[in-house]
C-alpha positions in Angstrom: 0.0 0.0 0.0 1.2 3.5 -0.7 0.0 6.8 0.8 1.1 10.4 0.6 0.6 12.8 3.5 0.9 16.6 3.2 2.0 18.9 5.9 3.0 22.5 6.4 6.6 23.4 7.1 5.9 24.3 10.7 4.5 20.8 11.3 7.3 18.9 9.5 9.4 18.0 12.4 6.4 16.9 14.5 5.2 14.6 11.6 8.7 13.2 11.2 9.0 12.5 14.9 5.6 10.8 15.0 6.2 8.6 12.0 9.8 7.7 12.7 9.4 6.9 16.4 6.4 4.6 15.9 7.6 1.0 15.6 5.0 -0.1 13.1 5.1 2.9 10.8 8.9 3.3 10.8 9.3 -0.2 9.3 7.6 1.0 6.1 9.5 2.9 3.4 9.2 6.5 4.4 10.4 9.4 2.2 10.0 13.1 3.0 10.0 15.6 0.1 9.6 19.4 -0.1 7.1 20.4 -2.8 9.6 22.6 -4.6 12.2 19.8 -4.7 9.9 17.7 -6.9 8.7 20.5 -9.1 5.5 21.4 -7.3 4.4 24.9 -6.2 3.8 25.7 -2.6 5.6 25.4 0.7 4.2 22.1 1.8 6.1 19.0 2.5 5.0 15.5 1.5 5.6 12.2 3.2 5.5 9.1 1.0 4.9 5.9 2.8 5.0 2.5 1.2 4.4 -0.6 3.3 1.8 -2.8 4.9 -1.7 -1.5 5.1 -1.4 -1.6 8.9 1.6 0.8 8.8 -0.1 3.2 6.3 -3.3 3.3 8.3 -1.5 3.9 11.5 0.5 6.7 10.0 -2.8 8.4 8.9 -4.2 8.0 12.4 -1.1 9.2 14.2 -0.7 12.3 12.0 -4.4 13.3 11.7 -3.8 16.5 13.7 -0.6 17.6 11.9 -0.9 16.3 8.3 -3.6 15.6 5.8 -3.8 13.0 3.1 -2.7 14.4 -0.3 -5.4 14.5 -3.0 -5.3 11.9 -5.8 -3.6 14.2 -8.3 -0.9 15.2 -5.8 -0.5 11.6 -4.7 -0.1 10.3 -8.2 2.4 13.0 -9.2 4.5 12.6 -6.0 4.7 8.8 -6.3 5.7 9.1 -10.0 8.5 11.6 -9.2 9.8 9.5 -6.3 9.9 6.4 -8.4 11.6 8.3 -11.2 14.3 9.5 -8.8 14.8 6.0 -7.4 15.2 4.5 -11.0 17.7 7.3 -11.9 19.7 6.6 -8.7 19.7 2.8 -9.3 20.8 3.2 -13.0 23.6 5.4 -11.9 24.6 3.1 -9.1 24.5 0.1 -11.6 26.9 1.9 -13.9 29.6 2.0 -11.2 30.0 -1.8 -11.4 30.2 -2.0 -15.2 
């Protein structure tokens, strides 16, 4: 399961602490991105979580007062950008061993 949470800059550290300190959620793949760093407008930060349904649901519950679930369009775009970055990094890493 994959989810994307959106938070304001002033709540970023709180959201990071909540997510990374929870035993269940921290086991998932968690990536934080600033909107501008992935080509989006705004001052928000996004948290991409990929893992078991239990971890994603718990992340939503734990952050309900400091983050919101990104809308479908934002979610699709962010997931696409993150996967593109990962593929680029992997292909670069692979060329080291050729």
